[in-house]
N, C-alpha and C positions, 0 to 999 in steps of 0.2 A: 248965737250961742244957745238961745233957747231951743232952736231946732236940733242942735247937736246934743243938748241935754236930753231931748225927747228920743233921739235915736239910740243913745247909749243903753238905756234900760232895756229897750227891745232886744238888742244884741245879747245882753246878759241873760235875759229870760230865755231866748232861743237856745243858747249854749247850755243853760241849766236843764232845759227840757230834754235836750239830746243826751245829756249825761244820765238823766233819770231813765230815759228810754233804754239806753245801753245797759244800765244796771238792772232794769226790769227784765230785759231780754236774757241777761246772764242768769238771773234768778229763775226765770222760766226754764231755761236749759237745764240748770242744776236740778230744778224740781222734777223735770221730765226724766232726767237720769235716775234720780231717786225713785220716782214712780215706776220706771221700767225695772229697776233692780228689785223693788218691792214685789212687783207683779211676778217677776221670774222666781223669786224665792217662794212666793205664795203658791204659784203653780207647782213648784217642786214639792212643797210641803203636802199639797193636795195629792200629788202623784204618789208620794211615799205613803201617805195615809191610806190611799186607795189600794196601793200595792200591798201594804201590811194587812189591810182588811181582806184582800184576796187570798193572801198567804194563810191568814187565820181561817178563812172559810175553807180553803183547800185542806188545811190540817184537820178541821172538823169533819170534812166529808171523806177524808182518807180512810180506806178500809184497813182493818188490822192486817198486818203482813205485807202491805204494799212497800214498806221501807226495808224489807228483808232483801239482802243481795242474793244473787244466783245461788239456789239451794246447793249446799255442799261446800261452798266457799265460806259458810258461817263458821267453820272450824278455825278460820283465820281471824275471826272477829267475835269476841265474847259478847259484845253488845248486840250483835245480830242474833246470836243464839237466844238471848233474853227476849228479843223482839219476836222471834219465832214462837217461843213458849207462850208469849202473850197472845199471839195471833191464833194459836190452835187451842189454847186452854182458856185464855181471856177472862178478865173480870167482867161479868155481865152487867155493864153499866148502861147500855143503850137499849132502846125499846124496839129496834128493828127486828122484824120476824124473818127467820130463814125461809127460803123458798125451796121447793123440790128441784132436784137435778135429774136430768135424763140418765137412764141406765147406760152402762158400758158393758159390751159383750165381747168375747173372743170371736175368732173367725167362724167357729162352729156354733155360735149362739149361746154359749155358756155365760151366765152372769158373772161379771168380775167386779162390778161396782154398782150399787143401787142406793136409793134413799128410802128410809123408813120413817113413818109418822111417829112422833113422840110428843109427850107433854112437857112443857117447861113451866116452872113455877115463878110467879111474880106477885108483887103486893102493891096495894094502894096504901101507902104509908099514912095517909090522912085518916084511915079507918083503924089503924093499929093503936090500941089504948095502952098496952103494956109491952113496949118493944123488947125489953130484956127478957121478960117471961116468954114471949113468943119465940124469940131467938133460941132460947133453951129448949123449948118444945120441938122446934124444927130440927135442932141439932141431934136430938134423940133418934129421929127417924132418917135423917140425912147426915151421917157421921162426917162426911167430907166437907161440910160447911165450916167456914171460919166464923166462930161465934162473935168475935168483936166486930168484924166487917158487917155481918148480918144485922147485928143490933144497931149499928150506925145507920144503915140503910133504912131500917124500919122506923128509926127515930126521926127521919127526915120528914119534910112536908111535901114530898113528891107524890104525884098520882100514879106513877109507874116506876117501880124498882125491881130489877131482876133479883131472884134469890138463887135459883139453880136451874140450868137448862138440861134438857134431854133426860128426864127421869125415866126409870123403868116402870112398867105397869104396877109392880108391887110398891115401889116408892110413892107413886101417885096415889095409890089406895091408902097407904099409911098416912100421908099428909092430909088427904081428904077426911080421914077418920078423926083428925084433930078438931075439925069444925071451927077453925079460926076465922072470924070475920076479917075481910080485907085481903085474904089469901086467895089467889086465883090461878088458873091454868091456861096456858096458851098453846095451841097446836103448832108444832114446828117439824122440821125434817132433819134427820141425821144421816150422814153418809156411812155406808157399811161396805166393807170389802170382804166378801165371802172367802177369798183365797188367802187371807192373812198377808204375810210378807212375801208371798210368791211373786207378786208383780209390783212391789213397792216403788221401785225406781221408774217403772213405766207409767203407772197410774198416778203416782204422787199422792197428794192428800188435799183436804180442804181445811179452812179455818173455822173458828167458832161461828162466823157469819155464813158458813156454807159456800164461800167463794174459794175457787181453786188457788192453792199456793205453790204447787209444784207438779211436775210431770204433765201427763195428758190432761189432768184436771185443771191445771192452770192454762195450758195452751188452748184448750177448747172451752174455757170458762163460760164465755157468753153463750156459745152454742148449747152447752149442756143446761144452762139456766133458761134459755129461751126456746128449747126444742119443742115443736108443736106436738101436743098430745104425747109427750114423753117419748118421742121417737129415739130409740137407742143409738148409741155411737158404736159402730162395729169396727173393731181393731183387726189388724192382720195377725195378731198374736195367736198362736196355737197353744192352748193351755197344756196339752200333752207334751209338746216339745219344750215348753217353758219349764215344766217340772223335771223333765229329763236333764236339761241343761243345768238348772240350779242345783239339783241334788248331786250331779256328778262334779260340779265345781266345788261344792261344799265338801265332798268326800276327798277330793284331791287336795284342797286347801288344808284339811285336817291332817291328811297323811304326810304332807311335806311341811307341816307347821308354818304355813304361810300367813301373812297378815291380811291378805285380800285376794280376790279373784274376780274375773269378769268374763263374760262370754256373749257371743251374738250368733244367731242363725238367720240367714237371709235367703229368700227364694229368688234366685238369680234372674229368671225370666221376667219377673214383675217388679223386683226391687222391694218386695214386702219383707219387713222385719218380723219374722214369725216367733222369735224368742230373743229376749235381752235380759241379762241378769248381771247384777253387781253385788258382790259380797264384801263385807257384811251388809245385811239388809236391815230393815226396820219395820215396826208395826205401824201401818198407815193410820190406824185408829188413834195412836198415841205418839206422833212424831216428836212432840216436845220432850218426851222422856228418852229419846234415842241418843246414842253416842254420836257426836258430830261427825265422826269418821264414817258411821253407817249411813248418814244422809248423803254422802258423796257418791255420785254416779260415775264409777270408773269407766263405764262403757262409752259415754258421750261427753262427759265433762272433764275427765282426767286426761292429761296429755303425757305421753311417755316417748322415750327413744325406744322404738320397737325393734332395733337391731337388724338382724339379717333378713327379716321379712321384707325390708325395703329393697333387697337385691332383686326381688321380683320386678320392681319398676325399672331398675337399671338395666336388667336383662331385656325387658320389653322395649325400652327406649333404644337399646343397641340393635335389636332385631328390626325395629321400625326404621332405623337409619342405615340399613344395609349390611349389618354384621350377619354372617351366616352361621348355621348350626355346626358346620365343620371348621369354623375359624377357632383360633386359639391365641392365648396370651401368656407371656412369660411370668410365672409365679415362682421363679427359682429363689429370689432373694426378697427380703423385706424392703418396703419403700420408706425412705427417710425424707421428711419434708418439714421445714420450719421447726426443727427441734423435736418433732414427733416421729415415731416409727410405727408403720402399719404392718402388722404381721398376720399370719393365719393361725387359727386355734389348733388345727391338726394339719400342719404344713405338709404338702406333698413335695415341695422344693423342686419343682420341674415345670415345664410348659404344661398348661392345662387347656383342654378344649372348652368351648362354651358350655356344653352340658356338664362337664366336670366342675367348672367354676361354680355353677349353680348348685349341683348336687352335693359337692363337698363344702359349699359355703365359703369359698375363698375370698377373703377381703382383698388380697393383692390383685387377683384376677379381675375382681369387680371394679377396683379403682382403675386398672388399666383400661377397662372398657369405657368407664366414665370419662377418662382423660381423652380418649379418642373422639367422643361425642362432643365434649365441651360443656362448660358451665351454663352458657346461655340457653342451649337447647335442653339441658337438664332441668333448669328452673321452669322453662316453658312447658315441658312435658309433665312435670309434677303438678303444675298449675292446671293442666288439662284434666288430670286425674282428681281434681278437687282437694288436693292435699295442702293447699295454701290458704284455704278459707273455711269457715265453719260449715259442717255438714247441714244440708237442708233436711231436717227431720222435725216431726211434730212434738218436740220437747223444748222447753225453755232452757234446759241445762245442756248447752252445746258449747264446746271449746273452740277457741281460736288457735290454730296451729302456731307453734313457736319455731321460728327459723331466722337465720342471720339477715339483717337488713342489707349488709354488704356481702354479696354472694361471691366470695373469693375462691381461688383454686383449692385451698385447703378445705374449705367448706364443701366444694364440689366432691372432693375425694371422700370425706367422712360421711357425707349425706348419701353417697352411693351405696354404703352398706349400713345405713340406718342410725348413724350417730351425728349429733349436731342439728337434728330436727326432731321436734316432738309433736306428735299428733294423737288424737284420740283413737281407741280401738275401732270406733265406728268409721273413721276416715279410712283406715286400712281395709276394713271389710268392703266398703264401698268401692275403693279403687281396684281391689282384686276381683270383685264381682264384675266390674266393667271390663277388665282385661280378659278374664277367663270365660266370660259369657260369649258375646259375639263382637266384642270390641266397641260397643256403643253405650252411651250414658243411659242410665235409668234412675230416676229420682228415688232415693231410699224413703220408705214411708212406713208408718205404723198403722195406716188405715187399710182395711180390706179393699183390694184393688181389682179392677176389671182385668182379667188375664190378657185381653186383647189390647191393652194400653200401648200406645205407640212409643218406641224408644226415642231417645234424644240423638244428638250428633255423634259422629264416629270419633272414637279415641285412637284406635289403631286399626290396621287392616285385618280382615278376617283371617288371613294366613298367619299374621303375627299372633293373633289370639290363639289360633290352633297350636302354634309352636310353643307359646307360653304354657298352655295346658299340658302339652307333652313333656316339657321340661319340669313342670311341677310334679308330674307323675314320677319322674326319675328320682326326685328327692326322697320319695317314699320307697321306691324300689331299691335304689342303690346308694342313697345319700344319708343325710343327717336325721331323717324322719322314718327310719325303718321300723320303729316302734309304733308307727302310725298306720299300719296296714290293717284294713278291715276286710276279711275274706268275703269275696263276692262283690264288693263295692270298691271300685277303683278310685282311690283317693289320690289327689295330687295336692301338693302344698308346699309350704316353706316354713322352716323353723326360725325362731329368733331368740337370742339370749343377749341381754344387754345389762350393763352395770348402771345402777341408779346414781344420780348425782347427789352428793352430800356436800353442801356448801358450794365450793368452787371446784371440787374434785369428784372423780368417780369412785364409788365405794366397791371394793372387791368382795364385800360380804353381803351386799344387798343387790339382788338381781331381779330382772323381769324375764320370765320364761313364757314364750308364746308359740302358737302354731296357728296358721291360717290354712284351711283345707277346702277344696272344692271336690264335689263328686256328682255323678260319675264323670271322669275326666274327658271322655270323648264327647259328651254333651251335658255340661254341668247343670244340675238342677238347684243345688244348694251350696252356699258358702258357710263354713262353720269355723268360728274363731274362739280360741280359749287363751286366756292369759292368767298366770299365777304370779302374784306379787310377793317377792322375797321368799321363795321356797328354799328349804334346806335339804341337802342331799341325805339320802337314807341308804341303808344296806342293800335294799333290793335294786337300787339304781347305781350301785358301786360309788355312792356318795356324789354322784352327778346331780345337778339341779338345773339342767339345760332345757331348752324348749323341746328337744328331741326325746328326752327322758321323762319330762313332766307333762307338757301340754299335748304332744302328739298322741300318746296313748289315750288321753282323755277324749280327744276328737274322734279317734278310731272307735272307742266304745260307744260314743254318741251315734256315729254313723251306723254302726252295727244294730243299734236299737231303732233308729229312725227309718232306715231303708225298708224293712218289712212293713212297718206301720203305715208308711206313706205309699205303699204299693210299688216301690221301685224294685224291679226284678233283679236278683243277684246274677252275676255272670262269673263263672269259674274258669272257663276256657277261652282265652283270648289269643288269637294268632300273634306270633312274634312279628314285630315291625322293624324298620330300619334302626330305630333307637335301641331296641333290645339287642340287635346284632352288633351294634357299635359297642355296647357295654360288655357283651360276651367276649368280643375280640380284645377289648381293653384289659379285661380281667385275665384273659389268657396270656397276654403279653407281660402283665405284671407278675404273674406266677412264674414266668420264665426269667424274671429279673431284668427285663428290658426297661430302662429308665431314660430320662432325657427326652429329647424331641422324638415323638412317634412319627411313623411314616406319613406321607402326605394323604393317604387314604383316611387317616384318623382325623386330621384337621389341617387347616392352613394357618401357619403363624401370621400374626398381624403386627 
């Protein structure tokens, strides 16, 4: 029994220890879980703290104006406009000193942007004994100062506080004459635009810290700040052409009581943008005081349904896909599809040949052409022309085209004549330049370029390009752009008149009138585009406000001025070609009252 009594306690002790061990194991597991949870939370807190610190540091390091959206879109955001004013006028709170920027010149070496040395006023507030008195003294010679803000700064205990930047020499002398201890001057640089608002949308402007905030100034900001020995930036812009374009746009805008206008001139062989204007413009020295609408670059950032100018692309697509110059389509009756009716502005109500469809700007005939080619090839062709992506140009203000995600048959039809797709004027000029040149891509550029620059890939065959040019010429000779003729300079082009969208509907009282022209048509050197935003008809135009009456004459006047200046020899006697004979025959038959389907020599019905 004794042995049994000795064994029993041992068993009890062993069982108790096992229980204790199991309990201890559970506690250790629970502790590890809590420890891991704690470590996870701790790591996350550290990450958040570090992230917050990074965000704070980024906010501190952020330059004024970096939070401003694409210039021009600020008219949709009042907060952005306030941010712009702060960036360009800015409260001088920081001690950073502005650096000089390289000059910008036009293609002929004329200065269009430069930096001048100025004196900026700051104070060591620790040396100021009577802040209120000093603030009043400074206010007398610098009326623009805010008295309360200046007094607050002078009353601080900071070693450096800005008072006013970029003083004139006279202001500097007046402040110096005050002889106030603790008041000092710092050399800085201010951006000057000798041509005023003439190039405001091309050049853009800089902020209070002398960093670019818009236009070329923003696109080449680093290069302009780091240019070795102030090496200038040479643009393709020709100041003479820029003045011609902008003054003519302004005159037309005023004559037709329009709300805006834009124009572009491109040298086709090189892709150089030699003139670009958007009206209304603004003073680049004081962009914070400009109306938000004036900051909007209609040429590159605005997107519009450019109407019948798009028929140029449908025509080129058809010719590239086997349609012949003598082919024709039935434009006798309107086309009804999906509850919509497609009609012609000045309906001929008969079969039309390909040249007639283009010259008379027939929507019906154009749609018939597009239907034959199909929506898949249409979208692919427009993509090749760069009409479905932003233009590659040295400006930050570039628009993304707007087009339907689901490219249906109805979209194919309306897009064929320029409705249902919105692009910038620069898109249109680029695509027409490629088609009317030699059918090859050339990157549009604002930089002065080597004339021997190699073109890109082929868009259309050389013969298609030649046919497009000849048909563009018929629009001016016999079609909707007869007001666009410039004696001695054979302009070819296409008019466009489209209704603007108001809400979810088209407005019959707000139109876009445009014309894209190239000259000379046998070997194009320049593409010239003009668009007038919401023109109103006048007595001289019989109350018409279409592209043919408003924009085409503007381009003709420009070409008449440009030609002699650029050394392009005028030609007044050109031998008649097959196209001229075709139109003479057509007009003769119309005079005799022959309607309906013309004979096979005129065209082949498709």
